GUBA-361259 format. One record per residue (C-alpha): x, y, z. Coordinates in steps of 0.05 Angstrom, whole numbers, plus 5000, padded with zeros to 4 digits. Layout:
! residues N
X/Y/Z
X/Y/Z
...
! end
This chain:
! residues 287
X/Y/Z
7275/4354/4789
7328/4312/4761
7296/4242/4769
7249/4263/4726
7287/4307/4675
7311/4285/4612
7395/4294/4601
7378/4341/4546
7340/4402/4591
7389/4389/4670
7421/4450/4630
7344/4481/4668
7364/4475/4737
7358/4543/4771
7414/4580/4795
7434/4601/4865
7409/4662/4852
7339/4631/4828
7332/4581/4890
7337/4634/4942
7268/4658/4972
7258/4729/4961
7267/4755/5024
7340/4717/5041
7375/4782/4995
7339/4843/5020
7349/4810/5095
7434/4808/5070
7433/4867/5045
7392/4910/5102
7447/4864/5151
7501/4889/5122
7482/4953/5103
7462/4963/5186
7529/4937/5203
7564/4987/5155
7542/5043/5189
7542/5021/5253
7606/4998/5250
7631/5077/5213
7598/5105/5268
7636/5073/5320
7700/5080/5290
7690/5149/5288
7668/5152/5354
7732/5114/5382
7778/5152/5340
7746/5228/5360
7764/5209/5426
7690/5206/5455
7666/5147/5501
7643/5077/5468
7574/5052/5486
7568/4988/5516
7524/4976/5443
7592/5003/5404
7637/4963/5435
7594/4908/5428
7596/4922/5361
7668/4926/5338
7681/4875/5375
7638/4833/5332
7672/4855/5280
7733/4793/5295
7680/4749/5299
7696/4721/5231
7763/4712/5279
7740/4683/5322
7688/4629/5277
7737/4603/5242
7773/4577/5303
7702/4549/5330
7699/4518/5260
7747/4483/5280
7724/4456/5345
7651/4449/5321
7675/4405/5267
7708/4361/5303
7675/4353/5363
7614/4331/5321
7660/4282/5280
7698/4246/5336
7622/4236/5374
7586/4217/5312
7591/4161/5260
7607/4179/5185
7560/4154/5130
7609/4119/5075
7590/4071/5023
7603/4012/5076
7573/4056/5136
7503/4062/5124
7505/4043/5056
7439/4059/5035
7426/4112/5066
7498/4131/5032
7479/4117/4967
7424/4162/4964
7461/4224/4991
7516/4212/4935
7480/4214/4880
7433/4277/4911
7495/4316/4925
7526/4297/4850
7456/4330/4820
7461/4386/4864
7544/4394/4838
7577/4366/4892
7639/4312/4881
7694/4281/4921
7747/4319/4872
7708/4383/4872
7745/4453/4895
7725/4480/4955
7655/4499/4969
7642/4439/4919
7671/4380/4944
7631/4326/4973
7610/4346/5042
7624/4295/5096
7556/4264/5123
7551/4234/5195
7500/4219/5244
7493/4232/5312
7456/4215/5371
7396/4272/5379
7370/4239/5443
7305/4253/5423
7306/4312/5382
7301/4313/5311
7345/4352/5263
7401/4370/5225
7440/4414/5213
7494/4437/5153
7562/4472/5176
7636/4478/5158
7689/4438/5169
7742/4477/5144
7741/4557/5109
7706/4527/5043
7686/4457/5055
7633/4439/5095
7596/4365/5121
7519/4354/5144
7501/4313/5196
7438/4285/5219
7409/4268/5282
7390/4194/5294
7310/4209/5306
7315/4226/5237
7353/4174/5202
7302/4132/5251
7247/4146/5195
7292/4119/5133
7322/4049/5173
7252/4031/5220
7187/4063/5184
7225/4050/5117
7226/4128/5096
7287/4145/5061
7237/4199/5026
7232/4246/5078
7309/4235/5097
7324/4249/5025
7296/4313/5032
7319/4341/5101
7391/4313/5053
7370/4363/5007
7356/4418/5042
7421/4421/5079
7466/4409/5031
7425/4465/5000
7447/4504/5053
7517/4498/5043
7512/4505/4955
7474/4560/4971
7527/4592/5010
7492/4590/5082
7546/4570/5115
7590/4627/5095
7641/4655/5145
7635/4738/5116
7555/4727/5145
7575/4720/5224
7596/4797/5214
7530/4817/5208
7508/4771/5269
7527/4826/5324
7480/4876/5308
7425/4836/5263
7421/4806/5333
7432/4870/5378
7356/4889/5329
7330/4826/5337
7333/4814/5259
7377/4754/5264
7332/4704/5265
7281/4739/5201
7352/4727/5167
7360/4646/5179
7283/4649/5168
7295/4661/5102
7353/4614/5086
7317/4553/5119
7257/4573/5064
7317/4568/5004
7346/4513/5038
7271/4483/5034
7265/4506/4957
7328/4480/4940
7305/4412/4971
7222/4418/4930
7269/4417/4864
7319/4360/4892
7274/4315/4926
7201/4332/4921
7177/4269/4935
7193/4269/5011
7166/4344/5030
7108/4323/5066
7143/4277/5103
7168/4339/5147
7100/4338/5187
7151/4281/5231
7181/4341/5259
7118/4366/5289
7087/4301/5309
7148/4260/5321
7189/4201/5288
7131/4148/5310
7067/4188/5295
7100/4221/5245
7082/4171/5195
7017/4162/5216
6995/4227/5209
6930/4239/5169
6961/4303/5113
6898/4315/5099
6857/4332/5158
6926/4365/5191
6916/4407/5131
6847/4420/5148
6870/4435/5216
6910/4490/5192
6870/4530/5157
6816/4526/5219
6860/4567/5259
6867/4641/5261
6922/4667/5220
6926/4727/5265
6971/4776/5300
6991/4720/5351
7015/4668/5292
7057/4723/5263
7084/4735/5324
7103/4669/5326
7139/4665/5263
7172/4726/5278
7209/4699/5334
7230/4633/5304
7291/4617/5262
7242/4568/5219
7190/4580/5202
7133/4551/5238
7100/4491/5226
7038/4516/5188
7072/4564/5143
7140/4512/5124
7088/4462/5124
7036/4493/5076
7097/4517/5036
7105/4457/5034
7045/4440/5006
7038/4485/4961
7108/4471/4923
7071/4394/4911
7015/4426/4860
7054/4489/4846
7124/4466/4831
7188/4488/4877
7193/4561/4859
7138/4577/4914
7162/4630/4968
7134/4614/5049
7102/4675/5084
7155/4713/5120
7103/4734/5171
! end
């Protein structure tokens, strides 16, 4: 963890490849292979004069999603920015100071080029939803959005550590290329085959691994995502994990996790707990 390491050991910082959850690359590879097979099959049918199935037509249309995504990226950014408050050294300066220091530790800087340029940070009204996300404002540069109820953890409850963990998680998405345009290319096929959430879940675990390295002190504060911003700080963490252990780890929990784009709370919090004692290099359960 950067603030605890002497300067001489900074070179030991894990690479992006080391940060990735073990399921991420296999799932992406599967998505690319399946998309290639289906696309080649659809093109063969098209040029052979056969009638395209609805699925094949969808795949061919899906191949143009990166082009459409470029326009959506610009629209989504401006729609978000225009309805949010940007965090700067004069706007929520305490939050900005944490974000700036963290981002620079992770390899981002105002002078950086492309994806390494410091992402802009915004606070947006989540209307009670505790969430955050990272995306792109240009082909390469990213941005991060925190919903206001998450920021309340810091400014109302004094829990800046949890917010720092969330910031590291979102910056981790950018650092690990999860906002890359090419990933949208496999989305039509993975979605049709019900694999899209599995791909996303692996990426979420990767971002958590990044956050466990750069901001481990706030990891268990993520319980607030499940208990709420007011009750989260009051949760007895030991009793919470006793409750998790007292629930059957069976088929229906696995089904629930498989159907979720983020690991369900039992899975995610258990991985974060293990990372507390074992270090950041913990792989959460995919099923």
